[in-house]
N, C-alpha and C positions, 0 to 999 in steps of 0.2 A: 713424507707422504703429503701430497698436495691437498690443500683445504678447498672444498667446493666453494665456488663463487656465490656470495649471498645475493639474493634477489634484490635489485635496486629499489629504493623507496621513491626516487624521483629522477627519471631519465630525461635529460635535457638535450641529448644529441640525436638529431633526426636519423643519423646513420646507424644508431644503435637500437632503433625502435623495433625492427624485425626480430632481433635477438631477444630483446626484453620481452616482447609479446610471446615468443615461443617459450621462454622460461616461465613466464607467468601462467600460461596455459598448462604447462607440465607440472609446475610446482603446486598449483592450486587445483589441479585435476578438473579444470573448468568445462571441458568437453566430454568428460567421462560419462558414458551412458546417454549421451545426447545424439540422437539420430535425426531429429528435426529441430532446427534452431530458427527462432525469429530474431531478426536484426531491427532494433528500434532506430529508425533514421528520421530525424527532424529536418535535415537539410543543412544544419550547421556544420562547422568544421570538424568537431569531435565525432559526430555520428557518421559523417561522410568518410572520415579516416577509418572508423570502425568497419564500415562496409568494405572499403578497398583492402584493408589489412586482413580481415577475417575471412572474406569470401574465398580466396585461394586456399587458405588453411582448411576450411570446411570441405571444399571440393576434393582436396587431397585425402581427407579423412573419410570421405563418403557421407558427410553430413549434409542433409538437404536444408536449404536456406530459404526463408521467406522474409521479404522486407515489410516492415510494419510502419505505418505513418498515421498519426492522429492530427487532424486539422482542428485546432481549438477554436477557430473562428474569431480570434481576438485581434488580429491585425489585418489591414487591407492587403498585405502581401501573402496572407496565409494560403490563398489559392495557388499563387505562383510557387510557393514552397512545396506544396503537394505535387504540382506538376513536375517540378525539378526532381523530386525523389522518385516519382513514377517513371520518369525518363531514365534516371540512373539505374533503376532495377531492370527496365526493359532492355537497356543496352547490353546487359550481361545475362539476359534471359532468366531473371530471378522472379518468382511469383511475388505479387504485390498486394497487400491488404491495407485498406485505409478506411477511416471513419471520420465523419464531421460531427462536432458537438458545438453547442452554443452555450458559452459560459456567461453568466451575468457579470456586469461590471463590478458589482458588490454582492457577493454571495449572501443570501438572506440569513444564514446561520452564523454569521460573524467570522467565518474563515477568510483568510487572505485569498486573493485571486490566484496566487501561485500555488497555494495548497489545494484549491479547488481544481486547478489544472492538473496537478499531480494525481489527485484521486481519480480524475477522469481518465488519465493514462493507465492507471492500474486496472480500472474497469475494462478499458480497451484491450489491455494485454490478456486479461482473463478470457475475453470474448475471442480474441485471435487464437489463444491457446486451444480452445475448444474447437474452433472452426478448422484450424490447420493441423490439429493433432500434434502440437509442439511439445517438446520436452523441456525447453528452456528458452529464455529471451535474453539477448545480449544488449546492453545499453552502452552509450559512449562516455560514461563518466570517466574522468581522468584525474591526474594527481592534484591539479589545482582545485578541483571540486572537493577533494579530501581535506586539503588545508583550509578552504573556506568553511566547510561544514564544521570542522573542529572549532574554529573561532566563533561561528554562529551559536553553536551549542554550549560553548564555554560561557558565552554571555547570558545564556538562559539558565545556567546553573546545573547543567546535566552531569550525570555520573559517568562512570567508565563506559557503560553500554552506549550512551548517547555520544560521548566524545570519540568513541571508536569509529563512529560514523559509517561511511560507506564500506561495505564488505565485498570482497571479490566474488563471493557466492552467497546467496540467501534464497529464501523461499517467498514467492509472491503470496501475500495474505489471502486466505480463503481459497487457496489453489494448490495443486500439486506441482505447479510450474516452478522451475528454478529461475532466478535472476542472476545473470553473470555479468561481471564488469571487467573485461580483459585489459582495459587501458589504465587501470588505477595507478600503475607505477610510472606513467608517462606524462610529462608536462604538456599543457595545451600549446605552448609556443613551439615545442618540438613537433607536435602533430601538424601544426600549420606549415612549418618549414618542410616537413615530409611531403605534404600535399603540393606545395609550391614547386619543389624539386621535380615533381612528376607532371606538372602542368594541370593539376586537378583542381576543380573549382568547388565552391560551396556557397551557401546562402548566409547572409548576415542578418541577425535579428536586432533591430534597433533598440528593442526593449532591454537588451542585455547591457545597455549603457545608462539606463535610468537609475540615478542615485537614490531615488525614493525606495527602491527595492534593497533590502538589507544586504543580500548577497552581492549585489553590484557595488554597494558602498565598500564592502570588504575587498572585493576584487580590484576595484579601480583606485581606491584611496588608501585604505588601511594597510593592505599588504605592500604596495609600493612604498609607502612612508616607512614601514618597518624595515624594508630592504635597504632603503637609502640611509636612514638615520641609525639603524641598529645592527641587524644581521643580514648580510646579503643573501644567504641561502636559507632564509626563514621558512620558505615553502617546503624545502626538503626536510627541514627539522620537524615541522608540523606533521608531515607525512610519516616520518619515523615515529613520532609520538603516537599517532593514530594506529600505526601497526602494532606498537607495543601494547596499547590499550586494547586492541582487538584480541591479542593473545591472552592478556589478563582477564578480559571479559569472558572469553571462552572457558577458561579454567574455573572462574567463579560460578558460571552457569552450570558446569558439570558438578562442582561440589554442592551447589544448592539443590540440584536434582537428586543427588545421592542422599542428602540430609532430609529432603522432603519425603522421599521414599521410606526413610527410616522413621520419621515422625508420624506419617500417615500411610502405613503399608497396606491397609485394607480399605475397600470402599466403605464409606460411612454415609448414613442418611439421617440427619443432614450432614454435609461435609464439615469436618472439624479437625482442629489441630490442638495439641497440648501446648498451653501457653508457657509453662515453665521451661521445658526443653527448647522451645523456640527462642525464648529470651536469653538462654545460655549460649546461643550461637553468637559469633562475631556479628557486629551490626551490618557489615556488608552482606553477610549471608542471610540475616533476618529479612532484609529488604527483598532479596532475590527469592527466598523461599516463599514469601507471601505473594510476590508477583506470579511465580510459577503455579502456586496453589490456585490463584484466581483464574489463570488461563486454563488450568487442568479441569476446573469445574464449570467452565463456560461463563466467566464473568470478566472478559477482557477490559470492559470499560472501568472496572474498579482497580486496575493494575497500575494506574498512574503514580508517579513518585510522591506527590503531595498526599494522596489518599493513603498510600502504604505507610508513610512516615507518621501520619496522624493515627492510623490504626495501631501501630506499634506502641505509641503513647497510651492509647486506650487499653491495650493489653497489659501495660505496666500497672494501671490503676485497677483494671478488672472489677469494676463496681457493678457490672450487670446491666449498665445502661446501653440500649441498642445504639449501634454506630451506623449512621446513614451512609450508604455507598452510592456512587453514581450508578444510574441504570435502574433505579427504583427498588432496590433491595437494601438489606441491612445485615450487619454482622453483630454477633453477641459474644461478649467476654464474660463467661460465668462458669463457676464450678471447675476452674482450671482448664477450660476449653474455649477456644475461639471457634465459633460455628457460624454457618450461614443458614439460619432457619428458613424454611419455605414459607413465603407469605400466603396466608389463607385468603385469597381474593378470587372472586368469581370473574369470568370473562365479561367484558363490557357488552351491553346490548348492541344489536345490529343498528347501523345508521346509513343513511343515504348521503353521498357526498354532494355538496352544493356545486352549482355550475362554476362558481367563483367564490372564494372566501376561505374561512378557517373553521375547523371542526375539532372539538376535543373528543378523543376516544380512549377511555382508560387513562393511562399515564403518558399518552402521546398526543401531540398536536398535529393535525393534518391540514396543510394548506393546498388549495386547488387554484390553478391559474390557467387561462387559455394562452397558448403560445404557438410557436412554429419550430419544427425541427426536433432534434433528439438531445436530451440531457440525462445524465445518470450519475448518481453517487451511490456506491455500494461498498460497504466494509465487511459484509457478511450478513447472513440472514438474521433479522431482528436487531441489528446494530444501527444506531442512529447518530447523526442524521442520515437519511436515505432519500434519494430522489429518483423518480422515473418520469418518462413521458409515454402516454398512451395515444394511439391513433384516434384523432377526432372522427375520422371517417368510420372506423370500426365501432365507435361508441354512439354514432348518430342514432337518435331515437331510443336510446337505452340509458338507464341510470347506472351508476357505479355504487355498489354497496360495500361498506367496510364491516367486517365481522370477524369472529374467531374462527379457527379451523373447524371443519366439519368432517365427520367420518366419510371416507371415500374421496375427499378433495384431491384433485390432481392438477398439475400445471404442465403445459406443453411449451417448454422454454425456448426462446429465441436462440439460435445458434447450436441447438442440440436436437437430436432426433428423438421421436417418441415423446412420452410424457413421464412425469415423476410424481409419486405420491407426496403430498405435503408432509405426511407423517415421516416418510423416509428422508425428506429434506431436513427436517428438524433433527432426526437421529444422526444423519451425516454431519450436521453442523454442531453436534454435541450440545444441543440446547436442552437444559434440564426440563423434565416433564412438567414441573410446576410453573414454568415460565411460558409454556407453549400457548396457553389460552390467552395470553396478553399480547401476542404478536398479531398485528392486524393482517387480515387477508382481504384483498380487494377483488371483488367479483362483479361480473357483468352477466346477469342471468345465472345460468348454472356453471359458467366458465370462470375459473380463477384467472384474473388478468395479471396480478402481481402480488408478490410477497416482499416487503421492504428488505433491501439488501441482496435480493436475488434477481434473476433475469425476468424481464417482461415476457408474457406468453406470446407465442408467434402471431396469433390472430390479432393481437392488439399492438404489435410493433409499429412504430412510425415508419411509413414506407419510403420517405425521401427527406433530405436535409431541410427542405423548405415546406414540408407538408404540415397542415394544421394539427396541433396536438394538445393534449391536456397534461399539464405538469403537476405532479403530486409530490409534495415534500412532507416527510414525516420526521418530527423532532421529539426527543424525550423532554418532558416538562416536569416530571416528579418521580 
């Protein structure tokens, strides 16, 4: 009996790309249940190859396609890149959605510019998903990205979940949208050769050669040196390791979910876990059980590896001392239980935002700046840092108040029809009741203009990329 051919980890033959893509789509079920697909196209070789490879597949399958392009405004050539992608979509009669954002040279919250750009893309994807009714968004990540990501995260000390890196299919944070990556088994050099064979052009981003960016250093220096001095097929081996780690990670996550259900089968108020049975689990499961427990109860900011490891040590001593968690809450190890007691704190008093400057409201710091254009950082309602811009024209003659939610509060979000109760928004985002009064609501008169991590209200949306705006940044400070 013939053995089925295994999905390749690293396809380097441009003539084998079509077959590799077909097998990847079938093996991973990447288009299953997808009737409307967004193609994220920057104009670079990988995303242009994604467009040309996937468009005929989608058309044969009856899947509607929309091209998505985010202009980060970081390079002088960004406008030409946007026009290139717009023309590419128009030539094949494909709908095109684009946005322009302005990213600071140095994000004020300490994130790298690359991270800020990635977060802006995620916000853009969520906006496009709502606007075009998308089921999934495909990106042009390819096999070299997998190898580079593994090395980057190895240097950070990541575990299996981080080293597994890019996954063929995942879910966009704070969204029902799927993110699919059909090109993960295909080398970047093969994609470029495939484009050249067909006389297809793309845009080059000069910043991809900047050695000050860690990924570029790995791409242009570390990997070539490893290939020359050690293992010629090191990229393929790294991709194989990442695939194995993905499979291991999926198994461990399933086992952790099963054990968490057994340890805490019923809703508890406050949320709690029995310490003894938790510490009897293998250490790999202890970490994952705690991470899933935090996510399950609406504390994603506490699920970082360093916090989880420190909390496990606190569980071993179980001396009853409160353990401070990121996000302004704490855990308590007492009486054989690990619990998340509800802090008994009142909502901060209402305050008026300054025209320019910084204001503390409860456990967050709010910075207000005059600027132009649109900027946004959104990880989910009440998750910080969060950034928005409000139309200066819409605010003219009016002050902006920051306050806790009020009964009957509603927001008419940009990109969506109708309005939504703030109460329903908090319920949908699974924000615990005791935390809702500490989430700032920004209002102009009787209208809610913004809730951090969510969309701006339509009335206050910045109307054009160069229009005057008020930039609001919210950061957790305690």
